[in-house]
ROTI-42579 format. One record per residue (C-alpha): x, y, z; residue number from 1. Coordinates in nm, 3 decimals, decimal comma. Last residue first. Layout:
// residues N
<vodren east="X" north="Y" up="Z" n="NUM"/>
...
// end
This chain:
// residues 144
<vodren east="0,040" north="2,352" up="-0,417" n="144"/>
<vodren east="0,023" north="1,967" up="-0,340" n="143"/>
<vodren east="0,366" north="1,898" up="-0,507" n="142"/>
<vodren east="0,575" north="2,233" up="-0,332" n="141"/>
<vodren east="0,481" north="2,119" up="0,025" n="140"/>
<vodren east="0,608" north="1,797" up="-0,096" n="139"/>
<vodren east="0,892" north="1,919" up="-0,238" n="138"/>
<vodren east="1,012" north="2,107" up="0,090" n="137"/>
<vodren east="0,869" north="1,843" up="0,308" n="136"/>
<vodren east="1,128" north="1,590" up="0,131" n="135"/>
<vodren east="1,421" north="1,834" up="0,209" n="134"/>
<vodren east="1,322" north="1,875" up="0,498" n="133"/>
<vodren east="1,287" north="1,523" up="0,617" n="132"/>
<vodren east="1,638" north="1,492" up="0,457" n="131"/>
<vodren east="1,799" north="1,731" up="0,739" n="130"/>
<vodren east="1,638" north="1,569" up="0,953" n="129"/>
<vodren east="1,783" north="1,190" up="0,882" n="128"/>
<vodren east="2,100" north="1,383" up="0,848" n="127"/>
<vodren east="2,068" north="1,521" up="1,186" n="126"/>
<vodren east="2,001" north="1,180" up="1,345" n="125"/>
<vodren east="2,265" north="1,022" up="1,213" n="124"/>
<vodren east="2,330" north="0,743" up="0,912" n="123"/>
<vodren east="2,701" north="0,604" up="0,857" n="122"/>
<vodren east="2,484" north="0,347" up="0,710" n="121"/>
<vodren east="2,597" north="0,017" up="0,960" n="120"/>
<vodren east="2,498" north="0,268" up="1,251" n="119"/>
<vodren east="2,158" north="0,346" up="1,047" n="118"/>
<vodren east="2,097" north="-0,003" up="0,987" n="117"/>
<vodren east="2,214" north="-0,097" up="1,367" n="116"/>
<vodren east="1,924" north="0,148" up="1,527" n="115"/>
<vodren east="1,661" north="-0,033" up="1,304" n="114"/>
<vodren east="1,691" north="-0,308" up="1,400" n="113"/>
<vodren east="1,697" north="-0,239" up="1,780" n="112"/>
<vodren east="1,401" north="-0,012" up="1,739" n="111"/>
<vodren east="1,182" north="-0,296" up="1,572" n="110"/>
<vodren east="1,067" north="-0,451" up="1,907" n="109"/>
<vodren east="1,019" north="-0,118" up="2,057" n="108"/>
<vodren east="0,832" north="-0,002" up="1,769" n="107"/>
<vodren east="0,606" north="-0,317" up="1,749" n="106"/>
<vodren east="0,568" north="-0,269" up="2,164" n="105"/>
<vodren east="0,456" north="0,113" up="2,117" n="104"/>
<vodren east="0,213" north="0,077" up="1,825" n="103"/>
<vodren east="0,029" north="-0,266" up="1,978" n="102"/>
<vodren east="0,008" north="-0,005" up="2,339" n="101"/>
<vodren east="-0,122" north="0,248" up="2,139" n="100"/>
<vodren east="-0,380" north="0,062" up="1,981" n="99"/>
<vodren east="-0,492" north="-0,059" up="2,320" n="98"/>
<vodren east="-0,499" north="0,268" up="2,470" n="97"/>
<vodren east="-0,720" north="0,382" up="2,166" n="96"/>
<vodren east="-0,566" north="0,569" up="1,886" n="95"/>
<vodren east="-0,759" north="0,807" up="1,670" n="94"/>
<vodren east="-0,961" north="0,847" up="1,430" n="93"/>
<vodren east="-1,198" north="1,117" up="1,247" n="92"/>
<vodren east="-1,521" north="1,107" up="1,097" n="91"/>
<vodren east="-1,560" north="1,215" up="0,762" n="90"/>
<vodren east="-1,930" north="1,282" up="0,741" n="89"/>
<vodren east="-1,946" north="1,567" up="0,966" n="88"/>
<vodren east="-1,685" north="1,738" up="0,777" n="87"/>
<vodren east="-1,480" north="1,987" up="0,958" n="86"/>
<vodren east="-1,594" north="1,977" up="1,358" n="85"/>
<vodren east="-1,487" north="1,561" up="1,312" n="84"/>
<vodren east="-1,617" north="1,343" up="1,544" n="83"/>
<vodren east="-1,397" north="1,052" up="1,681" n="82"/>
<vodren east="-1,394" north="0,698" up="1,594" n="81"/>
<vodren east="-1,146" north="0,502" up="1,801" n="80"/>
<vodren east="-0,871" north="0,279" up="1,673" n="79"/>
<vodren east="-0,738" north="-0,026" up="1,861" n="78"/>
<vodren east="-1,047" north="-0,196" up="1,978" n="77"/>
<vodren east="-1,016" north="-0,479" up="1,743" n="76"/>
<vodren east="-1,359" north="-0,376" up="1,554" n="75"/>
<vodren east="-1,152" north="-0,027" up="1,549" n="74"/>
<vodren east="-0,883" north="-0,137" up="1,368" n="73"/>
<vodren east="-1,084" north="-0,362" up="1,156" n="72"/>
<vodren east="-1,292" north="-0,083" up="1,050" n="71"/>
<vodren east="-0,951" north="0,151" up="1,037" n="70"/>
<vodren east="-0,774" north="-0,132" up="0,789" n="69"/>
<vodren east="-1,116" north="-0,189" up="0,545" n="68"/>
<vodren east="-1,106" north="0,221" up="0,518" n="67"/>
<vodren east="-0,717" north="0,221" up="0,402" n="66"/>
<vodren east="-0,791" north="0,014" up="0,147" n="65"/>
<vodren east="-1,102" north="0,211" up="0,029" n="64"/>
<vodren east="-0,903" north="0,553" up="0,076" n="63"/>
<vodren east="-0,653" north="0,425" up="-0,188" n="62"/>
<vodren east="-0,274" north="0,423" up="-0,039" n="61"/>
<vodren east="-0,012" north="0,649" up="-0,032" n="60"/>
<vodren east="0,048" north="0,632" up="0,291" n="59"/>
<vodren east="-0,007" north="1,008" up="0,433" n="58"/>
<vodren east="-0,277" north="1,052" up="0,158" n="57"/>
<vodren east="-0,472" north="0,711" up="0,285" n="56"/>
<vodren east="-0,451" north="0,872" up="0,640" n="55"/>
<vodren east="-0,551" north="1,189" up="0,513" n="54"/>
<vodren east="-0,880" north="0,991" up="0,316" n="53"/>
<vodren east="-0,965" north="0,821" up="0,627" n="52"/>
<vodren east="-0,998" north="1,121" up="0,823" n="51"/>
<vodren east="-0,692" north="1,201" up="1,083" n="50"/>
<vodren east="-0,620" north="1,169" up="1,475" n="49"/>
<vodren east="-0,338" north="1,328" up="1,622" n="48"/>
<vodren east="0,047" north="1,205" up="1,668" n="47"/>
<vodren east="-0,051" north="0,815" up="1,700" n="46"/>
<vodren east="-0,317" north="0,835" up="1,336" n="45"/>
<vodren east="-0,026" north="0,749" up="1,128" n="44"/>
<vodren east="0,173" north="0,506" up="1,355" n="43"/>
<vodren east="-0,168" north="0,310" up="1,411" n="42"/>
<vodren east="-0,214" north="0,333" up="1,001" n="41"/>
<vodren east="0,111" north="0,211" up="0,969" n="40"/>
<vodren east="0,076" north="-0,088" up="1,197" n="39"/>
<vodren east="-0,299" north="-0,227" up="1,100" n="38"/>
<vodren east="-0,114" north="-0,195" up="0,733" n="37"/>
<vodren east="0,187" north="-0,403" up="0,832" n="36"/>
<vodren east="0,006" north="-0,689" up="0,991" n="35"/>
<vodren east="-0,041" north="-0,857" up="1,315" n="34"/>
<vodren east="0,044" north="-1,090" up="1,524" n="33"/>
<vodren east="0,355" north="-1,000" up="1,729" n="32"/>
<vodren east="0,608" north="-1,177" up="1,489" n="31"/>
<vodren east="0,386" north="-1,065" up="1,184" n="30"/>
<vodren east="0,405" north="-0,747" up="1,247" n="29"/>
<vodren east="0,841" north="-0,758" up="1,223" n="28"/>
<vodren east="0,842" north="-0,959" up="0,928" n="27"/>
<vodren east="0,609" north="-0,710" up="0,733" n="26"/>
<vodren east="0,812" north="-0,447" up="0,880" n="25"/>
<vodren east="1,090" north="-0,559" up="0,658" n="24"/>
<vodren east="0,904" north="-0,630" up="0,354" n="23"/>
<vodren east="0,744" north="-0,256" up="0,368" n="22"/>
<vodren east="1,126" north="-0,092" up="0,508" n="21"/>
<vodren east="1,265" north="-0,246" up="0,131" n="20"/>
<vodren east="0,947" north="-0,086" up="-0,003" n="19"/>
<vodren east="0,957" north="0,221" up="0,131" n="18"/>
<vodren east="1,337" north="0,248" up="0,045" n="17"/>
<vodren east="1,293" north="0,141" up="-0,306" n="16"/>
<vodren east="1,019" north="0,433" up="-0,351" n="15"/>
<vodren east="1,204" north="0,658" up="-0,190" n="14"/>
<vodren east="1,514" north="0,571" up="-0,376" n="13"/>
<vodren east="1,299" north="0,592" up="-0,705" n="12"/>
<vodren east="1,158" north="0,951" up="-0,602" n="11"/>
<vodren east="1,537" north="1,095" up="-0,510" n="10"/>
<vodren east="1,653" north="0,936" up="-0,907" n="9"/>
<vodren east="1,372" north="1,140" up="-1,028" n="8"/>
<vodren east="1,419" north="1,473" up="-0,882" n="7"/>
<vodren east="1,818" north="1,448" up="-0,947" n="6"/>
<vodren east="1,719" north="1,452" up="-1,294" n="5"/>
<vodren east="1,464" north="1,752" up="-1,254" n="4"/>
<vodren east="1,722" north="1,957" up="-1,070" n="3"/>
<vodren east="1,961" north="1,900" up="-1,324" n="2"/>
<vodren east="1,769" north="1,991" up="-1,617" n="1"/>
// end
């Protein structure tokens, strides 16, 4: 089946992209005195507060690994705990102003390199939005 083969190839490419991106991000995070794990958790909660399990699903990590990073970020004053009206025992986590500041510095420092990479690849914002739409459809179907 052509679709299944194309799906398998896409997943392999997504994993490769994630690995390459993570290695680059590790260097950038280290240059700013943090870790890629902290950067990714801050990014995950940058738009809306999330629970530890939701962060884990978003990042493809087990809850225990996310919990350790979340605890570190709370201790560093970069994340705050918020009550979760949907689940009393699973609080929400959100960026503090300090966490947002770290995240903004990381994004600003990484933006030129990411822009150069995308320009060299000839990839446009429209291309990336279209790719995200396709991935969102597959993610939704897998969740169902």
